[in-house]
Each structure stands twice: as structure tokens, then as C-alpha cells.
C-alpha positions, -999 to 999 in steps of 0.1 A, spaced: 274 167 -152 244 156 -172 221 127 -165 201 106 -188 163 106 -186 164 71 -172 188 81 -144 166 111 -135 135 88 -134 154 62 -113 165 90 -89 129 102 -85 117 67 -78 145 62 -52 136 95 -36 100 84 -33 111 51 -19 134 67 7 106 92 18 82 62 21 106 42 42 113 72 65 76 76 71 72 38 77 101 37 101 89 69 120 55 51 123 72 20 137 93 40 161 61 58 174 44 24 179 74 10 197 75 41 220 38 36 228 44 -1 235 74 8 258 54 34 277 26 9 282 50 -18 294 67 7 318 33 18 331 23 -19 338 57 -26 355 54 6 376 19 -2 389 26 -39 395 51 -52 422 71 -83 416 60 -96 450 23 -96 439 32 -113 406 51 -141 424 21 -147 447 -3 -152 419 -14 -188 412 6 -203 383 -19 -202 354 3 -186 327 -21 -191 298 -50 -172 314 -26 -144 327 -9 -139 293 -40 -135 272 -44 -97 278 -7 -92 267 -14 -111 234 -44 -89 227 -24 -57 233 4 -69 210 -21 -76 182 -35 -40 185 0 -27 180 5 -44 146 2 -20 117 -30 -23 97 -13 -31 64 8 -59 79 4 -82 48 19 -55 27 57 -53 24 58 -18 10 37 14 10 43 39 -17 29 74 -18 13 85 -51 24 121 -55 16 146 -83 49 152 -101 47 190 -104 41 198 -67 43 166 -47 5 168 -38 -5 134 -23 -30 116 -45 -31 83 -27 -11 54 -14 -1 21 -30 0 -9 -6 22 -36 -21 25 -73 -13 43 -100 -33 12 -107 -54 -12 -78 -47 -13 -41 -52 -40 -19 -35 -43 17 -45 -64 39 -22 -69 76 -31 -66 100 -2 -98 111 15 -94 147 2 -91 136 -34 -124 130 -52 -118 108 -83 -148 97 -103 -144 66 -124 -163 82 -152 -136 110 -156 -112 104 -184 -86 90 -187 -94 65 -160 -114 39 -180 -101 48 -214 -64 46 -205 -57 32 -170 -83 4 -172 -87 -3 -209 -52 3 -222 -30 -6 -192 -48 -32 -170 -68 -48 -198 -37 -48 -220 -18 -67 -193 -47 -91 -188 -49 -99 -226 -12 -106 -227 -16 -129 -196 -45 -147 -212 -24 -153 -243 5 -165 -222 -18 -188 -204 -33 -203 -236 3 -210 -247 11 -227 -213 36 -201 -202 17 -192 -171 -11 -208 -151 -47 -194 -155 -46 -184 -118 -16 -162 -125 -35 -140 -149 -36 -104 -137 -70 -95 -122 -84 -62 -108 -114 -48 -91 -125 -12 -84 -145 -3 -53 -167 28 -58 -191 49 -38 -214 71 -58 -191 68 -88 -161 79 -66 -131 56 -66 -124 42 -31 -100 14 -38 -84 -3 -67 -71 -39 -61 -48 -55 -86 -38 -92 -81 -10 -111 -99 9 -81 -112 38 -106 -110 69 -84 -117 85 -51 -107 83 -36 -141 45 -41 -143 42 -28 -107 60 4 -115 41 8 -148 7 5 -129 17 29 -102 32 55 -126 2 53 -148 -22 57 -118 -3 88 -108 -5 102 -144 -42 93 -147 -52 107 -113 -34 139 -121 -52 143 -154 -85 134 -138 -81 162 -111 -73 187 -139 -106 178 -156 -126 183 -124 -114 218 -118 
């Protein structure tokens, strides 16, 4: 049974999505177990008799519980999806993509050193892909097809020329999102090859 290149590509994307969801759900389960253990500990060390004898000031008494609940929220709560950016040939983790409905944040892993001056980061990823999308959006905006605030926008955070975070706002559709992520994986892979 033979598969088309598109089917193989789709299968690879689905596999990555499944792996990411498993990691997310395992993380959630771990947090829920921590919360359950904490609740059990509180209930074990507190008798109901003592709780009933407390003066009825529920707002003051409930504040610590609210603070604990906030600490248990995942740090990327605004993001609906997290995708791992893995090198195709060996599955080496290059970074993570945090995705919300309007924003994409790409953060390289701490053990990957990617300098923004290393090709093809600026020449291809920035100038060809992101600037290409921005130019199309500006043209669409001038024709009244989209609002000016819907034009794709991006920023790069660096430390000593090393990429720490890439934030892309208004990617707007799934095709663009996938193109940006796939291009980032390709560019990061080439960049690592050039630094060896």
C-alpha cells in the first residue's frame, strides 16, 4: 500500500500532535495528583469539628485556597496548544511552539544555541517567510480585505545574538501557522548544521 507525500506529511503532523497531547495530558494528570495529595493532606490534618467552630468569615478563610489554585495553573494557560519542534532526521528537540488563537511563540530549548546571524534565519525565515506574509497582509489591508491591526507582526528576543524567543501575532489561519512552524524547524536544523 503506497501513500502520497501529502498523506505521509499529514501522518507526521498527526503523530507530533498526538505526542504533544500525551505530554500535555500527562502534565495535567501530575498537577491533578499534586492537588489531590495537597487536599488530602489538608483534610487529614484538619478535623471537621474545628472547622465548624470557626467564626463564619468565608472570604478571609477561602483566600489561601484561591492562591493555591492559581499556583497550580499551567504557565502557558493562554495557549491552547503546545507543539514540539523536532528535527526530522532524529527527533532531536529544537524548541516548543506555544499557540493561541492569534499568537504563536517559539522558544528554542535551553541546550540549543541559535544565533540570529546564522543563515538561513534572517535570509529565509525572516525575510522570505515572515516578511513575505507581512507584505501580503499590507497589500490586503490597502485593498480593504483585512484591518490594519490584523497584519501579521513579529518580534525576536535575543541575548548576545542568541535567539531566546520569537513572537508572531496575527498568523490568522492554520496554513500559515503550519508553514511558520515547519519553516522554523527547517531553519533551526540548517542553523545547527552550520554551527558544528
